[in-house]
PDB file with SEQRES, HELIX, SHEET and CRYST1 records, atoms N, CA, C and O in Angstrom:
SEQRES   1 A   76  MET PHE ASN ASN LYS SER LYS SER ALA ARG LYS GLU VAL          
SEQRES   2 A   76  GLU ALA ILE PHE ASN GLU ILE GLN ILE ASN LEU GLU ASN          
SEQRES   3 A   76  ASN TYR LYS ASP LEU ALA ILE GLY ALA ARG LYS ASN ALA          
SEQRES   4 A   76  GLU LYS ARG LEU ASP GLU LEU ARG ALA ASP GLY SER LEU          
SEQRES   5 A   76  SER ASP LYS ASP TYR ALA LYS LEU LYS ALA THR LEU ASP          
SEQRES   6 A   76  ASP TYR THR LYS ARG MET GLU GLY TYR HIS HIS                  
HELIX    1 AA1 PHE A    2  GLU A   25  1                                  24    
HELIX    2 AA2 LYS A   29  ALA A   48  1                                  20    
HELIX    3 AA3 ASP A   54  ARG A   70  1                                  17    
CRYST1    1.000    1.000    1.000  90.00  90.00  90.00 P 1           1          
ATOM      1  N   MET A   1       4.388   2.985   4.956  1.00  0.00           N  
ATOM      2  CA  MET A   1       5.522   2.063   4.830  1.00  0.00           C  
ATOM      3  C   MET A   1       5.005   0.660   4.634  1.00  0.00           C  
ATOM      4  O   MET A   1       5.493  -0.029   3.738  1.00  0.00           O  
ATOM      5  N   PHE A   2       3.995   0.165   5.456  1.00  0.00           N  
ATOM      6  CA  PHE A   2       3.473  -1.087   5.321  1.00  0.00           C  
ATOM      7  C   PHE A   2       2.979  -1.410   3.936  1.00  0.00           C  
ATOM      8  O   PHE A   2       3.099  -2.519   3.416  1.00  0.00           O  
ATOM      9  N   ASN A   3       2.422  -0.376   3.382  1.00  0.00           N  
ATOM     10  CA  ASN A   3       1.844  -0.548   2.040  1.00  0.00           C  
ATOM     11  C   ASN A   3       2.949  -0.822   0.956  1.00  0.00           C  
ATOM     12  O   ASN A   3       2.773  -1.612   0.029  1.00  0.00           O  
ATOM     13  N   ASN A   4       3.991  -0.172   1.130  1.00  0.00           N  
ATOM     14  CA  ASN A   4       5.241  -0.390   0.182  1.00  0.00           C  
ATOM     15  C   ASN A   4       5.813  -1.763   0.455  1.00  0.00           C  
ATOM     16  O   ASN A   4       6.222  -2.454  -0.478  1.00  0.00           O  
ATOM     17  N   LYS A   5       5.851  -2.161   1.672  1.00  0.00           N  
ATOM     18  CA  LYS A   5       6.365  -3.532   1.921  1.00  0.00           C  
ATOM     19  C   LYS A   5       5.481  -4.575   1.304  1.00  0.00           C  
ATOM     20  O   LYS A   5       5.959  -5.535   0.700  1.00  0.00           O  
ATOM     21  N   SER A   6       4.174  -4.385   1.456  1.00  0.00           N  
ATOM     22  CA  SER A   6       3.200  -5.320   0.863  1.00  0.00           C  
ATOM     23  C   SER A   6       3.317  -5.327  -0.638  1.00  0.00           C  
ATOM     24  O   SER A   6       3.277  -6.392  -1.254  1.00  0.00           O  
ATOM     25  N   LYS A   7       3.467  -4.127  -1.264  1.00  0.00           N  
ATOM     26  CA  LYS A   7       3.580  -4.024  -2.728  1.00  0.00           C  
ATOM     27  C   LYS A   7       4.787  -4.666  -3.216  1.00  0.00           C  
ATOM     28  O   LYS A   7       4.753  -5.313  -4.263  1.00  0.00           O  
ATOM     29  N   SER A   8       5.906  -4.530  -2.501  1.00  0.00           N  
ATOM     30  CA  SER A   8       7.202  -5.196  -2.848  1.00  0.00           C  
ATOM     31  C   SER A   8       7.054  -6.709  -2.745  1.00  0.00           C  
ATOM     32  O   SER A   8       7.566  -7.433  -3.599  1.00  0.00           O  
ATOM     33  N   ALA A   9       6.392  -7.183  -1.759  1.00  0.00           N  
ATOM     34  CA  ALA A   9       6.194  -8.638  -1.562  1.00  0.00           C  
ATOM     35  C   ALA A   9       5.313  -9.170  -2.645  1.00  0.00           C  
ATOM     36  O   ALA A   9       5.615 -10.232  -3.190  1.00  0.00           O  
ATOM     37  N   ARG A  10       4.256  -8.515  -2.992  1.00  0.00           N  
ATOM     38  CA  ARG A  10       3.368  -8.986  -4.123  1.00  0.00           C  
ATOM     39  C   ARG A  10       4.173  -9.063  -5.410  1.00  0.00           C  
ATOM     40  O   ARG A  10       4.078 -10.062  -6.122  1.00  0.00           O  
ATOM     41  N   LYS A  11       4.940  -8.071  -5.727  1.00  0.00           N  
ATOM     42  CA  LYS A  11       5.780  -8.009  -6.916  1.00  0.00           C  
ATOM     43  C   LYS A  11       6.733  -9.225  -6.934  1.00  0.00           C  
ATOM     44  O   LYS A  11       6.903  -9.896  -7.952  1.00  0.00           O  
ATOM     45  N   GLU A  12       7.325  -9.467  -5.797  1.00  0.00           N  
ATOM     46  CA  GLU A  12       8.266 -10.595  -5.781  1.00  0.00           C  
ATOM     47  C   GLU A  12       7.609 -11.961  -6.133  1.00  0.00           C  
ATOM     48  O   GLU A  12       8.110 -12.735  -6.949  1.00  0.00           O  
ATOM     49  N   VAL A  13       6.439 -12.206  -5.454  1.00  0.00           N  
ATOM     50  CA  VAL A  13       5.770 -13.379  -5.778  1.00  0.00           C  
ATOM     51  C   VAL A  13       5.207 -13.472  -7.140  1.00  0.00           C  
ATOM     52  O   VAL A  13       5.170 -14.564  -7.708  1.00  0.00           O  
ATOM     53  N   GLU A  14       4.733 -12.311  -7.745  1.00  0.00           N  
ATOM     54  CA  GLU A  14       4.209 -12.263  -9.070  1.00  0.00           C  
ATOM     55  C   GLU A  14       5.388 -12.560 -10.098  1.00  0.00           C  
ATOM     56  O   GLU A  14       5.161 -13.160 -11.149  1.00  0.00           O  
ATOM     57  N   ALA A  15       6.599 -12.133  -9.762  1.00  0.00           N  
ATOM     58  CA  ALA A  15       7.740 -12.384 -10.630  1.00  0.00           C  
ATOM     59  C   ALA A  15       8.010 -13.946 -10.630  1.00  0.00           C  
ATOM     60  O   ALA A  15       8.396 -14.505 -11.657  1.00  0.00           O  
ATOM     61  N   ILE A  16       7.806 -14.594  -9.511  1.00  0.00           N  
ATOM     62  CA  ILE A  16       8.035 -16.017  -9.477  1.00  0.00           C  
ATOM     63  C   ILE A  16       6.864 -16.729 -10.265  1.00  0.00           C  
ATOM     64  O   ILE A  16       7.114 -17.729 -10.938  1.00  0.00           O  
ATOM     65  N   PHE A  17       5.665 -16.245 -10.186  1.00  0.00           N  
ATOM     66  CA  PHE A  17       4.586 -16.701 -10.991  1.00  0.00           C  
ATOM     67  C   PHE A  17       4.844 -16.527 -12.553  1.00  0.00           C  
ATOM     68  O   PHE A  17       4.488 -17.367 -13.380  1.00  0.00           O  
ATOM     69  N   ASN A  18       5.466 -15.408 -12.846  1.00  0.00           N  
ATOM     70  CA  ASN A  18       5.782 -15.194 -14.219  1.00  0.00           C  
ATOM     71  C   ASN A  18       6.798 -16.202 -14.715  1.00  0.00           C  
ATOM     72  O   ASN A  18       6.749 -16.663 -15.855  1.00  0.00           O  
ATOM     73  N   GLU A  19       7.755 -16.541 -13.789  1.00  0.00           N  
ATOM     74  CA  GLU A  19       8.708 -17.649 -14.102  1.00  0.00           C  
ATOM     75  C   GLU A  19       8.037 -18.992 -14.318  1.00  0.00           C  
ATOM     76  O   GLU A  19       8.395 -19.747 -15.222  1.00  0.00           O  
ATOM     77  N   ILE A  20       7.084 -19.269 -13.495  1.00  0.00           N  
ATOM     78  CA  ILE A  20       6.278 -20.492 -13.679  1.00  0.00           C  
ATOM     79  C   ILE A  20       5.632 -20.491 -15.050  1.00  0.00           C  
ATOM     80  O   ILE A  20       5.752 -21.441 -15.825  1.00  0.00           O  
ATOM     81  N   GLN A  21       4.925 -19.365 -15.331  1.00  0.00           N  
ATOM     82  CA  GLN A  21       4.206 -19.290 -16.587  1.00  0.00           C  
ATOM     83  C   GLN A  21       5.129 -19.510 -17.778  1.00  0.00           C  
ATOM     84  O   GLN A  21       4.797 -20.312 -18.650  1.00  0.00           O  
ATOM     85  N   ILE A  22       6.211 -18.871 -17.849  1.00  0.00           N  
ATOM     86  CA  ILE A  22       7.213 -19.013 -18.911  1.00  0.00           C  
ATOM     87  C   ILE A  22       7.662 -20.397 -19.039  1.00  0.00           C  
ATOM     88  O   ILE A  22       7.769 -20.901 -20.157  1.00  0.00           O  
ATOM     89  N   ASN A  23       7.937 -21.059 -17.953  1.00  0.00           N  
ATOM     90  CA  ASN A  23       8.437 -22.483 -17.914  1.00  0.00           C  
ATOM     91  C   ASN A  23       7.387 -23.356 -18.540  1.00  0.00           C  
ATOM     92  O   ASN A  23       7.700 -24.204 -19.376  1.00  0.00           O  
ATOM     93  N   LEU A  24       6.068 -23.155 -18.129  1.00  0.00           N  
ATOM     94  CA  LEU A  24       4.964 -23.914 -18.602  1.00  0.00           C  
ATOM     95  C   LEU A  24       4.777 -23.715 -20.142  1.00  0.00           C  
ATOM     96  O   LEU A  24       4.586 -24.691 -20.868  1.00  0.00           O  
ATOM     97  N   GLU A  25       4.835 -22.456 -20.626  1.00  0.00           N  
ATOM     98  CA  GLU A  25       4.717 -22.128 -22.007  1.00  0.00           C  
ATOM     99  C   GLU A  25       5.777 -22.842 -22.800  1.00  0.00           C  
ATOM    100  O   GLU A  25       5.511 -23.318 -23.903  1.00  0.00           O  
ATOM    101  N   ASN A  26       6.998 -22.927 -22.249  1.00  0.00           N  
ATOM    102  CA  ASN A  26       8.066 -23.573 -23.016  1.00  0.00           C  
ATOM    103  C   ASN A  26       8.206 -25.108 -22.770  1.00  0.00           C  
ATOM    104  O   ASN A  26       9.110 -25.777 -23.271  1.00  0.00           O  
ATOM    105  N   ASN A  27       7.255 -25.594 -21.974  1.00  0.00           N  
ATOM    106  CA  ASN A  27       7.329 -26.962 -21.632  1.00  0.00           C  
ATOM    107  C   ASN A  27       8.416 -27.498 -20.899  1.00  0.00           C  
ATOM    108  O   ASN A  27       8.801 -28.661 -21.024  1.00  0.00           O  
ATOM    109  N   TYR A  28       8.978 -26.551 -20.034  1.00  0.00           N  
ATOM    110  CA  TYR A  28      10.057 -26.919 -19.053  1.00  0.00           C  
ATOM    111  C   TYR A  28       9.526 -27.353 -17.821  1.00  0.00           C  
ATOM    112  O   TYR A  28       9.490 -26.590 -16.856  1.00  0.00           O  
ATOM    113  N   LYS A  29       9.071 -28.625 -17.766  1.00  0.00           N  
ATOM    114  CA  LYS A  29       8.327 -29.048 -16.632  1.00  0.00           C  
ATOM    115  C   LYS A  29       9.075 -29.041 -15.289  1.00  0.00           C  
ATOM    116  O   LYS A  29       8.507 -28.667 -14.264  1.00  0.00           O  
ATOM    117  N   ASP A  30      10.360 -29.460 -15.299  1.00  0.00           N  
ATOM    118  CA  ASP A  30      11.191 -29.479 -14.097  1.00  0.00           C  
ATOM    119  C   ASP A  30      11.391 -28.133 -13.543  1.00  0.00           C  
ATOM    120  O   ASP A  30      11.325 -27.940 -12.329  1.00  0.00           O  
ATOM    121  N   LEU A  31      11.646 -27.138 -14.437  1.00  0.00           N  
ATOM    122  CA  LEU A  31      11.850 -25.780 -13.983  1.00  0.00           C  
ATOM    123  C   LEU A  31      10.555 -25.225 -13.468  1.00  0.00           C  
ATOM    124  O   LEU A  31      10.577 -24.449 -12.513  1.00  0.00           O  
ATOM    125  N   ALA A  32       9.394 -25.585 -14.056  1.00  0.00           N  
ATOM    126  CA  ALA A  32       8.129 -25.072 -13.621  1.00  0.00           C  
ATOM    127  C   ALA A  32       7.825 -25.680 -12.216  1.00  0.00           C  
ATOM    128  O   ALA A  32       7.280 -24.979 -11.363  1.00  0.00           O  
ATOM    129  N   ILE A  33       8.153 -26.911 -11.978  1.00  0.00           N  
ATOM    130  CA  ILE A  33       7.882 -27.544 -10.672  1.00  0.00           C  
ATOM    131  C   ILE A  33       8.757 -26.802  -9.648  1.00  0.00           C  
ATOM    132  O   ILE A  33       8.271 -26.450  -8.573  1.00  0.00           O  
ATOM    133  N   GLY A  34      10.004 -26.565  -9.956  1.00  0.00           N  
ATOM    134  CA  GLY A  34      10.951 -25.866  -9.039  1.00  0.00           C  
ATOM    135  C   GLY A  34      10.487 -24.511  -8.721  1.00  0.00           C  
ATOM    136  O   GLY A  34      10.571 -24.098  -7.564  1.00  0.00           O  
ATOM    137  N   ALA A  35       9.999 -23.784  -9.675  1.00  0.00           N  
ATOM    138  CA  ALA A  35       9.523 -22.378  -9.498  1.00  0.00           C  
ATOM    139  C   ALA A  35       8.268 -22.335  -8.657  1.00  0.00           C  
ATOM    140  O   ALA A  35       8.077 -21.432  -7.843  1.00  0.00           O  
ATOM    141  N   ARG A  36       7.348 -23.398  -8.878  1.00  0.00           N  
ATOM    142  CA  ARG A  36       6.119 -23.434  -8.087  1.00  0.00           C  
ATOM    143  C   ARG A  36       6.495 -23.720  -6.590  1.00  0.00           C  
ATOM    144  O   ARG A  36       5.942 -23.121  -5.668  1.00  0.00           O  
ATOM    145  N   LYS A  37       7.462 -24.665  -6.402  1.00  0.00           N  
ATOM    146  CA  LYS A  37       7.811 -24.927  -4.966  1.00  0.00           C  
ATOM    147  C   LYS A  37       8.447 -23.685  -4.328  1.00  0.00           C  
ATOM    148  O   LYS A  37       8.251 -23.418  -3.143  1.00  0.00           O  
ATOM    149  N   ASN A  38       9.219 -22.920  -5.138  1.00  0.00           N  
ATOM    150  CA  ASN A  38       9.776 -21.683  -4.659  1.00  0.00           C  
ATOM    151  C   ASN A  38       8.766 -20.731  -4.357  1.00  0.00           C  
ATOM    152  O   ASN A  38       8.840 -20.079  -3.315  1.00  0.00           O  
ATOM    153  N   ALA A  39       7.760 -20.572  -5.220  1.00  0.00           N  
ATOM    154  CA  ALA A  39       6.659 -19.585  -4.942  1.00  0.00           C  
ATOM    155  C   ALA A  39       5.870 -20.036  -3.705  1.00  0.00           C  
ATOM    156  O   ALA A  39       5.509 -19.165  -2.913  1.00  0.00           O  
ATOM    157  N   GLU A  40       5.582 -21.277  -3.482  1.00  0.00           N  
ATOM    158  CA  GLU A  40       4.890 -21.746  -2.293  1.00  0.00           C  
ATOM    159  C   GLU A  40       5.673 -21.397  -1.009  1.00  0.00           C  
ATOM    160  O   GLU A  40       5.123 -20.905  -0.024  1.00  0.00           O  
ATOM    161  N   LYS A  41       6.964 -21.677  -1.078  1.00  0.00           N  
ATOM    162  CA  LYS A  41       7.803 -21.390   0.112  1.00  0.00           C  
ATOM    163  C   LYS A  41       7.894 -19.904   0.356  1.00  0.00           C  
ATOM    164  O   LYS A  41       7.780 -19.450   1.495  1.00  0.00           O  
ATOM    165  N   ARG A  42       8.097 -19.145  -0.694  1.00  0.00           N  
ATOM    166  CA  ARG A  42       8.299 -17.724  -0.475  1.00  0.00           C  
ATOM    167  C   ARG A  42       6.907 -16.920  -0.007  1.00  0.00           C  
ATOM    168  O   ARG A  42       6.893 -15.964   0.768  1.00  0.00           O  
ATOM    169  N   LEU A  43       5.896 -17.442  -0.568  1.00  0.00           N  
ATOM    170  CA  LEU A  43       4.517 -16.937  -0.175  1.00  0.00           C  
ATOM    171  C   LEU A  43       4.286 -17.196   1.316  1.00  0.00           C  
ATOM    172  O   LEU A  43       3.804 -16.317   2.031  1.00  0.00           O  
ATOM    173  N   ASP A  44       4.616 -18.355   1.768  1.00  0.00           N  
ATOM    174  CA  ASP A  44       4.442 -18.665   3.199  1.00  0.00           C  
ATOM    175  C   ASP A  44       5.378 -17.818   4.103  1.00  0.00           C  
ATOM    176  O   ASP A  44       4.996 -17.334   5.168  1.00  0.00           O  
ATOM    177  N   GLU A  45       6.607 -17.678   3.613  1.00  0.00           N  
ATOM    178  CA  GLU A  45       7.550 -16.791   4.386  1.00  0.00           C  
ATOM    179  C   GLU A  45       7.038 -15.393   4.521  1.00  0.00           C  
ATOM    180  O   GLU A  45       7.021 -14.841   5.621  1.00  0.00           O  
ATOM    181  N   LEU A  46       6.597 -14.773   3.368  1.00  0.00           N  
ATOM    182  CA  LEU A  46       6.159 -13.439   3.383  1.00  0.00           C  
ATOM    183  C   LEU A  46       4.819 -13.253   4.215  1.00  0.00           C  
ATOM    184  O   LEU A  46       4.586 -12.191   4.792  1.00  0.00           O  
ATOM    185  N   ARG A  47       4.044 -14.218   4.245  1.00  0.00           N  
ATOM    186  CA  ARG A  47       2.859 -14.146   5.113  1.00  0.00           C  
ATOM    187  C   ARG A  47       3.277 -14.246   6.597  1.00  0.00           C  
ATOM    188  O   ARG A  47       2.750 -13.521   7.442  1.00  0.00           O  
ATOM    189  N   ALA A  48       4.212 -15.135   6.898  1.00  0.00           N  
ATOM    190  CA  ALA A  48       4.709 -15.351   8.255  1.00  0.00           C  
ATOM    191  C   ALA A  48       5.369 -14.123   8.846  1.00  0.00           C  
ATOM    192  O   ALA A  48       5.269 -13.891  10.050  1.00  0.00           O  
ATOM    193  N   ASP A  49       6.076 -13.292   7.985  1.00  0.00           N  
ATOM    194  CA  ASP A  49       6.775 -12.155   8.542  1.00  0.00           C  
ATOM    195  C   ASP A  49       5.902 -10.912   8.370  1.00  0.00           C  
ATOM    196  O   ASP A  49       6.375  -9.804   8.622  1.00  0.00           O  
ATOM    197  N   GLY A  50       4.665 -11.057   7.956  1.00  0.00           N  
ATOM    198  CA  GLY A  50       3.748  -9.875   7.901  1.00  0.00           C  
ATOM    199  C   GLY A  50       3.937  -9.013   6.669  1.00  0.00           C  
ATOM    200  O   GLY A  50       3.388  -7.912   6.632  1.00  0.00           O  
ATOM    201  N   SER A  51       4.681  -9.445   5.652  1.00  0.00           N  
ATOM    202  CA  SER A  51       4.843  -8.638   4.494  1.00  0.00           C  
ATOM    203  C   SER A  51       3.602  -8.602   3.604  1.00  0.00           C  
ATOM    204  O   SER A  51       3.439  -7.667   2.819  1.00  0.00           O  
ATOM    205  N   LEU A  52       2.690  -9.643   3.716  1.00  0.00           N  
ATOM    206  CA  LEU A  52       1.580  -9.715   2.894  1.00  0.00           C  
ATOM    207  C   LEU A  52       0.394  -9.609   3.790  1.00  0.00           C  
ATOM    208  O   LEU A  52       0.391 -10.231   4.852  1.00  0.00           O  
ATOM    209  N   SER A  53      -0.596  -8.876   3.441  1.00  0.00           N  
ATOM    210  CA  SER A  53      -1.866  -8.851   4.119  1.00  0.00           C  
ATOM    211  C   SER A  53      -2.583 -10.150   3.847  1.00  0.00           C  
ATOM    212  O   SER A  53      -2.179 -10.885   2.946  1.00  0.00           O  
ATOM    213  N   ASP A  54      -3.662 -10.476   4.607  1.00  0.00           N  
ATOM    214  CA  ASP A  54      -4.420 -11.662   4.439  1.00  0.00           C  
ATOM    215  C   ASP A  54      -5.097 -11.611   3.066  1.00  0.00           C  
ATOM    216  O   ASP A  54      -5.138 -12.622   2.366  1.00  0.00           O  
ATOM    217  N   LYS A  55      -5.608 -10.491   2.687  1.00  0.00           N  
ATOM    218  CA  LYS A  55      -6.233 -10.326   1.386  1.00  0.00           C  
ATOM    219  C   LYS A  55      -5.247 -10.634   0.266  1.00  0.00           C  
ATOM    220  O   LYS A  55      -5.579 -11.426  -0.615  1.00  0.00           O  
ATOM    221  N   ASP A  56      -4.066 -10.056   0.255  1.00  0.00           N  
ATOM    222  CA  ASP A  56      -3.043 -10.314  -0.749  1.00  0.00           C  
ATOM    223  C   ASP A  56      -2.691 -11.787  -0.757  1.00  0.00           C  
ATOM    224  O   ASP A  56      -2.638 -12.454  -1.790  1.00  0.00           O  
ATOM    225  N   TYR A  57      -2.450 -12.264   0.483  1.00  0.00           N  
ATOM    226  CA  TYR A  57      -2.114 -13.707   0.540  1.00  0.00           C  
ATOM    227  C   TYR A  57      -3.179 -14.605  -0.052  1.00  0.00           C  
ATOM    228  O   TYR A  57      -2.835 -15.590  -0.705  1.00  0.00           O  
ATOM    229  N   ALA A  58      -4.434 -14.319   0.138  1.00  0.00           N  
ATOM    230  CA  ALA A  58      -5.478 -15.153  -0.391  1.00  0.00           C  
ATOM    231  C   ALA A  58      -5.508 -15.096  -1.895  1.00  0.00           C  
ATOM    232  O   ALA A  58      -5.722 -16.124  -2.537  1.00  0.00           O  
ATOM    233  N   LYS A  59      -5.296 -13.905  -2.498  1.00  0.00           N  
ATOM    234  CA  LYS A  59      -5.316 -13.726  -3.968  1.00  0.00           C  
ATOM    235  C   LYS A  59      -4.093 -14.565  -4.517  1.00  0.00           C  
ATOM    236  O   LYS A  59      -4.249 -15.400  -5.408  1.00  0.00           O  
ATOM    237  N   LEU A  60      -2.970 -14.322  -3.986  1.00  0.00           N  
ATOM    238  CA  LEU A  60      -1.722 -14.954  -4.517  1.00  0.00           C  
ATOM    239  C   LEU A  60      -1.789 -16.454  -4.264  1.00  0.00           C  
ATOM    240  O   LEU A  60      -1.307 -17.227  -5.092  1.00  0.00           O  
ATOM    241  N   LYS A  61      -2.359 -16.888  -3.170  1.00  0.00           N  
ATOM    242  CA  LYS A  61      -2.489 -18.368  -2.917  1.00  0.00           C  
ATOM    243  C   LYS A  61      -3.510 -19.019  -3.899  1.00  0.00           C  
ATOM    244  O   LYS A  61      -3.337 -20.167  -4.308  1.00  0.00           O  
ATOM    245  N   ALA A  62      -4.524 -18.295  -4.249  1.00  0.00           N  
ATOM    246  CA  ALA A  62      -5.474 -18.797  -5.268  1.00  0.00           C  
ATOM    247  C   ALA A  62      -4.773 -18.920  -6.630  1.00  0.00           C  
ATOM    248  O   ALA A  62      -5.001 -19.903  -7.334  1.00  0.00           O  
ATOM    249  N   THR A  63      -3.958 -17.989  -7.009  1.00  0.00           N  
ATOM    250  CA  THR A  63      -3.210 -18.064  -8.241  1.00  0.00           C  
ATOM    251  C   THR A  63      -2.232 -19.294  -8.219  1.00  0.00           C  
ATOM    252  O   THR A  63      -2.140 -20.028  -9.203  1.00  0.00           O  
ATOM    253  N   LEU A  64      -1.530 -19.494  -7.115  1.00  0.00           N  
ATOM    254  CA  LEU A  64      -0.647 -20.630  -6.870  1.00  0.00           C  
ATOM    255  C   LEU A  64      -1.421 -21.884  -6.994  1.00  0.00           C  
ATOM    256  O   LEU A  64      -0.932 -22.817  -7.632  1.00  0.00           O  
ATOM    257  N   ASP A  65      -2.589 -21.991  -6.439  1.00  0.00           N  
ATOM    258  CA  ASP A  65      -3.400 -23.154  -6.469  1.00  0.00           C  
ATOM    259  C   ASP A  65      -3.862 -23.469  -7.907  1.00  0.00           C  
ATOM    260  O   ASP A  65      -4.004 -24.634  -8.279  1.00  0.00           O  
ATOM    261  N   ASP A  66      -4.088 -22.440  -8.685  1.00  0.00           N  
ATOM    262  CA  ASP A  66      -4.397 -22.653 -10.177  1.00  0.00           C  
ATOM    263  C   ASP A  66      -3.212 -23.317 -10.838  1.00  0.00           C  
ATOM    264  O   ASP A  66      -3.350 -24.313 -11.547  1.00  0.00           O  
ATOM    265  N   TYR A  67      -2.011 -22.732 -10.587  1.00  0.00           N  
ATOM    266  CA  TYR A  67      -0.812 -23.347 -11.189  1.00  0.00           C  
ATOM    267  C   TYR A  67      -0.613 -24.820 -10.781  1.00  0.00           C  
ATOM    268  O   TYR A  67      -0.292 -25.680 -11.601  1.00  0.00           O  
ATOM    269  N   THR A  68      -0.824 -25.076  -9.430  1.00  0.00           N  
ATOM    270  CA  THR A  68      -0.705 -26.396  -8.960  1.00  0.00           C  
ATOM    271  C   THR A  68      -1.692 -27.357  -9.609  1.00  0.00           C  
ATOM    272  O   THR A  68      -1.369 -28.509  -9.899  1.00  0.00           O  
ATOM    273  N   LYS A  69      -2.868 -26.868  -9.823  1.00  0.00           N  
ATOM    274  CA  LYS A  69      -3.863 -27.733 -10.522  1.00  0.00           C  
ATOM    275  C   LYS A  69      -3.500 -27.990 -11.967  1.00  0.00           C  
ATOM    276  O   LYS A  69      -3.723 -29.093 -12.465  1.00  0.00           O  
ATOM    277  N   ARG A  70      -2.958 -27.028 -12.641  1.00  0.00           N  
ATOM    278  CA  ARG A  70      -2.509 -27.131 -14.028  1.00  0.00           C  
ATOM    279  C   ARG A  70      -1.426 -28.150 -14.154  1.00  0.00           C  
ATOM    280  O   ARG A  70      -1.343 -28.850 -15.163  1.00  0.00           O  
ATOM    281  N   MET A  71      -0.559 -28.254 -13.113  1.00  0.00           N  
ATOM    282  CA  MET A  71       0.642 -29.111 -13.104  1.00  0.00           C  
ATOM    283  C   MET A  71       0.428 -30.361 -12.445  1.00  0.00           C  
ATOM    284  O   MET A  71       1.405 -31.032 -12.115  1.00  0.00           O  
ATOM    285  N   GLU A  72      -0.819 -30.779 -12.198  1.00  0.00           N  
ATOM    286  CA  GLU A  72      -1.126 -31.950 -11.417  1.00  0.00           C  
ATOM    287  C   GLU A  72      -0.400 -33.283 -12.046  1.00  0.00           C  
ATOM    288  O   GLU A  72       0.084 -34.121 -11.284  1.00  0.00           O  
ATOM    289  N   GLY A  73      -0.355 -33.420 -13.289  1.00  0.00           N  
ATOM    290  CA  GLY A  73       0.261 -34.577 -13.948  1.00  0.00           C  
ATOM    291  C   GLY A  73       1.798 -34.557 -14.015  1.00  0.00           C  
ATOM    292  O   GLY A  73       2.466 -35.480 -14.483  1.00  0.00           O  
ATOM    293  N   TYR A  74       2.279 -33.454 -13.519  1.00  0.00           N  
ATOM    294  CA  TYR A  74       3.828 -33.419 -13.676  1.00  0.00           C  
ATOM    295  C   TYR A  74       4.431 -34.092 -12.470  1.00  0.00           C  
ATOM    296  O   TYR A  74       3.954 -33.961 -11.343  1.00  0.00           O  
ATOM    297  N   HIS A  75       5.504 -34.821 -12.749  1.00  0.00           N  
ATOM    298  CA  HIS A  75       6.125 -35.493 -11.554  1.00  0.00           C  
ATOM    299  C   HIS A  75       7.625 -35.253 -11.769  1.00  0.00           C  
ATOM    300  O   HIS A  75       8.160 -35.187 -12.875  1.00  0.00           O  
ATOM    301  N   HIS A  76       8.235 -35.130 -10.597  1.00  0.00           N  
ATOM    302  CA  HIS A  76       9.584 -34.779 -10.523  1.00  0.00           C  
ATOM    303  C   HIS A  76      10.351 -35.824  -9.617  1.00  0.00           C  
ATOM    304  O   HIS A  76      11.559 -35.699  -9.418  1.00  0.00           O  
TER     305      HIS A  76                                                      
END                                                                             
């Protein structure tokens, strides 16, 4: 059961990452910034409630950090 919970949590965060990617590709900076903030918040929530293992959290956090770095010049 824990594995399914973790898989579901990963899919949820990856869907938010997909939203960020689509917004970046379409040059929707404000939407990309909002999706990144949402991803950061949700990632922390899922880690806090135990839905993500430390390994999954580290992988997803690294991906989020990559998006954050790509969006460094964006201001909202």
